Residue, then its C-alpha position, 0 to 999 in steps of 0.5 A: x436127182x431129182x434137183x438135177x433133172x429140174x436144173x437140167x431141164x430149165x437149162x435145156x429150155x433156154x437152148x430150144x428155138x423159141x417157136x418150139x411146142x412143149x408142155x409139161x406131164x408130171x406123175x406120182x400115183x396121180x398124173x397131172x397134165x400142166x395147162x400153161x396157158x394160163x398166167x398168174x396161178x397153175x392149172x392142171x388136171x389130175x387122172x387116176x394112175x390106176x387107168x389106163x385112157x383112150x386117145x378119145x377118153x384124153x380129149x372129151x376130159x381135157x375138152x379139146x378140138x381134134x385137127x379134121x382132115x384139113x388140118x392134116x392135108x396142111x403142113x405141121x407150121x400151118x396146122x400149129x399157127x392155126x391150134x395154138x390160142x385154143x391149145x392150152x398144154x402144148x404151147x410155144x416157149x416163148x411164151x410159157x417158158x416163165x411159166x414153166x420155169x417156176x413149175x419146174x423151181x416149184x415141182x417135188x416129189x408125189x406128196x403121196x405118203x409111202x408106208x414104212x417097206x413099201x416103193x412109192x407109186x409110179x403111174x408109168x404107164x398111163x402118164x405115156x398113154x395121156x402123152x401120147x394120147x393128147x399128141x393124137x389128139x392135138x396135132x395128128x400126123x405131127x412129128x413129135x418126141x416124149x422124153x420121159x423121167x422116170x426114179x425108178x420101175x413102174x408100180x401102179x396101172x398099166x405097164x405095171x413091173x412088180x408091187x409097191x411090196x418092197x420084199x418083192x424084188x423087181x423079175x431077173x432075167x431067171x425069172x423071165x426065162x423061168x416064167x415066173x414073173x407076176x406082172x410082166x404078162x400083163x405089162x406087155x399085152x399093155x404096150x404089145x398091140x398094134x393097131x389094126x389099118x396104122x402104119x410103121x416106120x423103120x429109120x437105117x443112120x449111115x455115116x460114113x466118111x466120103x473120098x473128098x474127107x466129108x463123113x457125111x449122114x445119111x437117113x433113109x426112113x420107110x413107112x409101111x401097113x399094118x397087116x395081119x398075117x393071119x386075115x390079110x395075107x394078099x397084104x402082105x403078100x402084094x408088099x414083097x419083094x423077092x429081089x429084096x427077098x434074095x438078096x436079104x436070104x444071101x447075106x443071111x446066109x452067109x453069116x449063117x455060115x461063118x459060124x455053121x456048117x455048109x450042109x446045115x445052112x443048106x437045109x436050112x435055107x431050104x426049109x425056108x423055101x418050102x415054108x414061103x412056097x406053103x405060105x403064099x403059094x396057091x395049090x392043092x394038097x398034095x396035087x405037085x401040078x395044081x402049085x401056082x405062083x403070084x407074079x413077084x414070087x416068081x423069080x424068087x425060087x430060081x434065085x434060090x437056086x443059084x445062089x446054092x450053087x453060088x460062091x457064097x455057099x460052096x467053097x469048094x476050090x476056093x480058098x478061105x481068102x476067097x471066100x471071105x472077100x467074096x461075101x464081104x462084097x455080098x454084105x457091102x454093095x447094093x442090090x443090083x450088084x447083090x443079084x448080078x453076085x448070086x444071078x449072073x447076067x449073061x448076053x447072046x452076041x449073034x448074026x441074028x440080030x443085036x445083042x439080048x439076055x438070055x436065060x443063063x441055061x446051058x441051051x444058050x451055048x450055041x456053036x454061032x454065039x459068042x455070051x457074056x457073062x457078068x459074075x459082077x467079080x468076073x467077066x467071062x467072054x466064050x466064044x462058041x464052037x463056029x465061033x471059035x474055029x472061024x476066029x483060029x483060022x483068022x475070018x476076022x482079017x478079011x476084008x470080006x468078013x467085016x461083020x465077024x469082025x465087028x460080032x467079035x469085037x461087039x462083046x470085046x467094048x462091051x466087057x471093057x465099058x463094065x471093066x472101067x465104071x466097075x470097082x472094085x474091078x473085075x476078072x476077064x476071063x476070054x475062052x471058047x469051046x473046050x477051053x480049059x477056063x470054060x469052066x466058068x462060064x459051066x460051072x454057073x449056067x443052068x445045067x439043064x442038059x447034061x451028059x446024063x441026059x445030052x442024046x434026047x435032047x436033038x440038036x439045037x438043045x446047047x452044050x452038054x455039061x459035065x455034071x451031077x448037079x440037079x437042073x432047075x427044072x428038077x429042081x423046081x419039081x422037088x421043090x413042088x411036091x415038098x410044099x405041095x405035100x400032106x405032112x410036111 
């Protein structure tokens, strides 16, 4: 195995760009950091394999100069050009090719004797720490790659997973489940710490075939600050994206709905929402009226309210094929389109001014309005009671009512534009007050006025909806009570 690794590494050297920087660290019971800048003889710095080292300690022991602020502001190539003369451990391939090839050729198994019934001592954790510390000291804020070649488990020092006694087998799944692992907690403690104030990153690599036939790779890299949730809750709250969170929760709920019962998924959504309110809300215990949400959380409960009522979780009157299609589209569309699926957009057209977005609420249904609702899957054109009567009487065909004709055509033109630009094409529904297909609108609006309270709202309160569903207002009242309750 060692010979095969040496041959592979020697071959890899010939494939690297001449200006690529490379270094070599070998380890066994001890850890050797090889100096590639010296000619005529091989030179290395030896470290004990049982002691963990910080980047500052490595810098002092190896006599390295840390890159300053001016270096960090420059590009990676400028950093390399400045540091190359003083960096003995990381050298360009074209300068150390022969030296490194000789080192690899002379590389042998760890000469430290191994007693019978023992495992070889491997200081893998210390070797990795030194490699990371070396890069931190010499090329801060620069991309690098560490390649580890291991001939067995770490048996010494930080990161140790098994001791050197062959009679003691390495931990198994059953040992982990029963917490019968002697070195695991210590190894996890070594690997787990995340420096406060640092930054972590996520990288998404997407491969797809374009309609032109080309295969494309898209790489998205995101960097975020680390924050301790117990002490820096305000930093986490400031970075909360309620729209992205709503879509993520919707996709997670849809995934759970494939295997769990519908009521269980709804209860899970409710629990997550209550916990969010308890964690990030501003309130006094047992006082629902004191509950306040910051601006970047204020719309999230509303998204969850509409998600609970959506066709993604309410499968009544939908075939399994329709439900599968709806859920599939939620998983493949972008953020904006997914939000439209969760909470449709409602536009109002009237004689009072230009078209405007209005609340997805029964109060928006007025006799002298035309409503255009975009649910992504349907484009619903709803004519109020008065508008519908005028249209039936043919006022739009009379020259003196040209403005009424323009009012009727405006939402139709906007709907046609959506139909032409969206794929797959939505279903187009043209309906009116008391029309058979008005249910597509009435089933999605917030039922703030129903047959139970329609007489308490006055004449301008909008149309009443025949439903027993709770309104957003009632939903928020119950949510606040549960969030501030001492017993929840």
